[in-house]
Structure formats: structure tokens, C-alpha cells
N, C-alpha and C positions, 0 to 999 in steps of 0.2 A: 618287925624290922628285917628278919631273915628273908621274908617274901619280897620286901622292897629291894633288898640287896641283890636278889636274883633277877628282878625285873629291870633295874636300871641299866645293866650292861646291854640288854636287848634293845632298850630304848636308844642307847648311844649308837648301837650298830644301825638301827633303823634311820636315825637322823643323819648319820654319816653317809648312808647310801642314797638319800634323797637327792635329786638333781637340784643344783643351786641356780635359780632363775637368773640371778644377777650376773653369772658368768657365762650364760648361754651366748652363742654366736649367731643363732637364728632361731625363729620360733619353731615349735613342733608342728609338723604338717600332717594333714589328713586329706586324702583324696586329691593329691596334687601331683602333676607330672613335673617333678622337680629337677632342675638342672642347675648345678652350682658352677659359677664362672668366676675365676680370679680376675681382678681388675688389673690389667697390665698397662693401660693408658688412662687418660683422664676420664672421669665419669661421664661428662656430657657427650663426647664423641661416641663412646661405647653405647650409652643409652640411646642416642639418636639412631645409631645403626640398628639396634634391636627394634626400635619402634618402626623404622622404615621397612623392616622385613616382616612385620607382623600385620596380617590382614584380619585373621580371626582373633577372638578375645584371648587375652593372656595377662599375667601379672609379672611385673618386674619389681624386685625388692632388694633392700640392703639394710644394714644396721649401722647406727651411729650413736655416739654418746648422748645420754638423756640428761636434760637439765635436772639440777639437784632436787627440785621440788616437783618433778614430773610425776612420781609415784607409778603405781600400776595402771596401765591403760589397756583394759580389755574390753569386753562387750557384754551385753546381756541379751537374752532371747527367751521366748516363752518356753522353749524346751531345751534350754542350755543344759549340757551334761557336765558332770563333774567326774570325769573318768581319769584325769591325769593327776599326778601327785601335786601339781601346782594349784589345782582347784579353781583355775580361772575359767573353766568351761571351754567349749568349742565355739569359735567365732566363724560364722559362715560368711565368706566373702561374696558369694553369688546368690544364695537362696534366701528369699525373704528379706525383711527389714532388720538389719543388725547394725547398731550404732556404736561407734567407738567414742571414747571420751572427747577426742579432738573435734569430731563432727558436731557434738552437742555443745562444745564450748564450756565445759565444766567438768567437775570431778565427781558429781553426785552419783553417776551410774557405775563407777568402777567397783569391781568385785575384788576384795583382797584375796590373794592366793591362800590356799589352805595351809601350806607349809612354807610360807615365804620367810626365810631366815634373814635375808638381806633385801633391801630395796633394790629394784632393778636399776642398772646403770646404763643400759643401752635400750634403744627402741627400734622397731622396724618401720621403715617408710615403704609403702607398697603403692605402686602406680598401675592402674588397669589401662591397658592399651588395646585398641581395636581400630581397624581401618586406618592404621598408621598415625594415630593420634592418641593422646592421653585423655581419658574420660573420667577418671576417678582417682582420688588419693585417699588412702587409709593409713592410720598410724596405730601401732600396738607395741606395748612393751614385750620383751622377749620371753616373758613367762606365760604367754598366751598360746593356745593351740589353735591353728588356723585351718579351716576347711576351704580349699580352693575350688570346690565343686567340679573336680575333674579337669580343670584348665591347666595349661602349661604355666609354670612359675620359673622364671630365671632369677636366681639369687646371686647377687654380685658381692664378692668378698673383697675387702680392702678399701672400701669407700671412706674417704675422709670427710669430716663434717663441713669444712668450707666448700668442698665440691658439691655436697648435697644441697647446701644453702643456695649456692649459685644456680644449680639446676632448678630448684623450686622457684627461685626468684625469676628465672627466665620464663617459667610457665605462667607466673603471675603477670609479668609484663605483657605476654602474648594474650592471656585470657582476659585481662582487664579491658581489652579493646572490644570484647564481645559480651553483651549482657547475659547471653545464655550460659556463659562460663562462670557466673558468680559463685556457684557452689564450689567449683573446682578451685577458684581463686581463694575462697575462704579456707578451704581445707589445706591449701599450700601454705597460707600464712600461719595457720595453726601448727603445721608440721615444722616450719622454720622456728617458731617460738619454743618448741620442745628440745631444740639442739643445745647441748652444753658446749657452746663456743661463742666467743665475742662477735664473730661474723653474723650471728643471728641478730644481735642488737643493731648492728650496722644496717642489715637488710630491712629490718622493721622501721628503723629511723628513715631510711630512704622512702619507704611506702607511706610514711607519715608527712612527707614534704608537701607544701602548699600546692604544688603543681599536680598532685595526684587527685584522683576522684574522691569525693566525700565518703563514699562507701568503703573504699580501700583504706582511707585514713582512719575511719572508725574501727575497722577490723584490726588494723595495726595497733591502735590505742588499746583496744580490749586486751590483746595478748601481751602488750608491753606491761600493762598493769597487773595482769594475772600471773604471768610466767617469767618476767625478765628482771626481777629483783631490783637492785638499786638503780641501774640505768633506766629501766622501765619507769620507775617512780619519778626520776628526774625529768624524763621526757613528758610524761603525763602532767606533771606539775607545771612545766613550761607552757604546754598547750592550755591548761586551765587558766593560767595567768594572762596569756598574751594573744591567743588566737582570735582573729576577728569574727570567726563563725560561732554563733550561739550553739549550733548543733555539735560542733567539735568540742567546745568547752564543756557542754553537758556530758558528752561521752567521756571526756577526760576525768570528770568527777566520778563517773561510774568506774572507770579504770582505777582511780585512786582508792575507791571503796574496796577493790579486790586486792590491793597491794598489802603486803605484810611488812612493809618498810616503816621504820619510825618516822614520824612526821606526816604520814598520809592523812591522819585525822586533822592535823593543823592546816594542811593545804585545803581540805574540804571546808573547814570552818572559814578560812579566808575567802573562799568563793561564796559561801553562804552570806557573808557579811558585805562583801564589796563588789560582786559582779554587777555589771550594768543591766543585765537581763533579769527580770523578775522570774522568768521560767527557769533559768539556770540556777538562780538562788534557791528556788523552790525544790529543784531536783537535788541540789546539794544538801538541803535540809532532810529530804527523804532518805538519802543514803547515809547521812549522819545518824538518823534514827535506827538504822540497822546495826550501827556500832554499839549503841546502848552504853557507852562509857560516860563518865561524869562530865568529861570535857565536851562530848557531843551533845549531851542533854542541856548543858549550859548554853551552848550555841543556839539550840532550838528555842530555849526560853527567851534568849535575847532577841531573836527574830520576832517572836510573838509580841514583845514589848516595844521594839524600836524600829523594825523594818518599815520603810515609808509606804509600802503598798499592802493593802488588805489581802490581796491574792496570795502574797508570800506569807503573811501571818496565818492565813487559813491552811496553807501547805505545812507550816510549822506545827499547827494544831494536829493535822493528820499525822505528822511525824511522832507526836506524843502518843497517838493511838497505836503506833507500831512498836512502842517500847514494851518490855515485859509488864504484865498487869500490875504487879506490885509497885512498879516505878511510874508507869504511865497513867493509871487511873487517878491517883491522887493529884497529879499535875493537871490533868484534864478538869477535875473538879475545881481546882484552884482557879483555872482560867475561866471556867463557866460561871464561877461565883463573883470574880473580882475584875475581870478585864474590862476596860473602858469602851472597847469597840463592840457594838451589838452584833455585828456579823461574826466576829471572832468567838464571842460567847455562844452564839447559835451553833457554830461549827463544833465547838467543844461539847455542847449538849448532844448534838447529833452523834458524835463518836462515842460518848458515854452510853448512849442508848444502844449502840451497836455492840458494846462490850459485854452486855449481859452480866456485868459484875455486881455483886450484892451491894458494894459501896456506892455504885452509881444509882441503884434503886433507892437506897437510903437518902441520897442527895436529892433525887426527884421528889421523894415524899416530904422532905423538908421544904422544898420550894412550894409544893401544893398546899401544905398545911400552914405556911406562913405567907 
């Protein structure tokens, strides 16, 4: 006990002296020709002036509030170092292929900081400019260490979220006209979705409008479902119910599968039951299978029994194969044994064979012996 009493004060001092990532005003920089500039006018005119003066490659960046479920957005690399107290590693902006979470459209690659006492509350928007145009957009939470590869970095202080959203929206509006700018457009949409500001919902809703391109609408839907909470859920639900495009309704179901909002599963079930397109109904069943809730499983079973199209029934059987084995294998055996549709039974037997589950083997032995 005496030893512990001696250690704990030292631990308290260590923790107190660690940098708090959530309160940082900009990332830690490595190999950057950094210039900090306070924003005295609106963001867009200042940004445009910086771009017009820039021929060689450089980065322009700023920080804005991060959406509540944004989490840590760093990067991974084959030789990522853990030299900083945040433990996020060094993200190289120039050398090699380094991906941020927003580029990949998901959270699976994020590294949790080693000593993150609080979740980050702000994130960096970084725009690479060269030849007087924007060529790349990257986003990182402020607990990341960024290696600029020796390039100039102009860091703007005092940027407000609505100004940032307006700037990114203008880049989308311009880039959407050129197919070569698709990557830039997608990165800008992802960056907008990360903002903790109602203007982000309004911007994404604008890009979801019927007069926008299908690619742009699909990207907006993805981020509405995955990052925009209740408003994103409402807009994705409306598209799933009413949009005339099968492709958009299908994307809306995917967006709903990413939503954490109550009622998302119910909306997916409604699509699985009632959408006019067998393909959309089938996709709804697939995403329901990823939920694995009793409500979702019930919807899959109902589709196997009552959907008017065999194609959808077969997709529902595939959905059963995606459930955890303790739940899915017994249901597949039941379908294979008792369903009235031969094609459905055949599909259930196929997926049982793929499962390599001992219960499936026992079922096959019963069939062969009887």
C-alpha cells in the first residue's frame, strides 16, 4: 500500500502534464513551413486570394467543431510512428499512400490515441493547392501529428463552421461539373458531414435534391445516414419511401443501415416489405441481416414465406446465412427442410454447405439416410 501511495502522485502529475487533444487549436506539425494567419475577413475571399498566389504545391488548413460522433480521425501507414503522447502516429500528407477516415468513408481505420482523456471536439480541414487550384482535401482530428513533406502550410485561425461549409460546398458545385474531380467532390462532402453545425445538414440536403447528379446524391445519402444523426435519418427515410430512382432508394437503405437512430430498422423493414423493386427489397433484406436483431430476423423470415418473387426469397435466404451461426444455421435448416419453393430450399441447402457447420452436416446426413 505504501508503494502505491508513492506511485499515485507521480501518475497524477504525468496525466496532468499530458496534452489534451480535445483542446488543441491545430494539429502537431512535422516538416512543415508553417505560417499562422488570423482570419480578419470572410473565409472564402481570403482562401481565394491564397489560392491565386500559389503556383507551387502547398496546404491551407483550419479547424472547426467536430460532429459529436466524429471520433478520432487519424491515419495508418506501414511505418506509422508512435512518437507523440497522443499515440496517433504521424500522418504524411505528401509521401506514399496515407488514408484518413473521411477518404475511406468509415471508422474502421482509426487509431485511438494512446492517452486520449477526452474525445476530440475539433478537426482540421486541409486543402492542397497547386497551379492556383484545389487538388485534394484531407480531414484529421486535432490529436493527429501531420507531416507536410516540407511544403508550405498556411493555417487560418478564427474560421467559423458555416464559412467552412460554404467554401466546401462551392468546391463541390464547381467540381461536380468535371468527372475528373469526383474524388475531390467526395472528400468535400465527407468534410461537410463532419461539421458540428446545422448548416452541414442544409448543405447535404441541397446535394440530395433531384436536380443533382446521381453520384452526388448517393454520396450525400451515405454521409447523412452515417454522420448526421436525426436529420440524416429523416432525409434517408424520405428517399427510401418516395424517390422514383431504384438506385437512390437502394442507397437510402444502406444509409439507414448506418444510422444509430431509433426507427432505422423499422424503415428498412418497410422497404423490404413494400418497395416496388425486387432488387431494392433484396438489398433491404441484406442490410437487415447485418443488424441481427429479432425484429430484423422476423422481417427476413416473412420475406422467405410471403414475398411474391423467388429472387427476393433467395436474397432473404442469403440474409439468413449472414446471421451469427447460432441464429442463422437453424433457420437455414428449417427453410431447407420445409419451404414449399424448390428454388428456395436449394438456396438454403447451398448456404448450409458453405457454412461448414456441424449442424449442417448432420442435416445432410439425415437427408441422405432417409
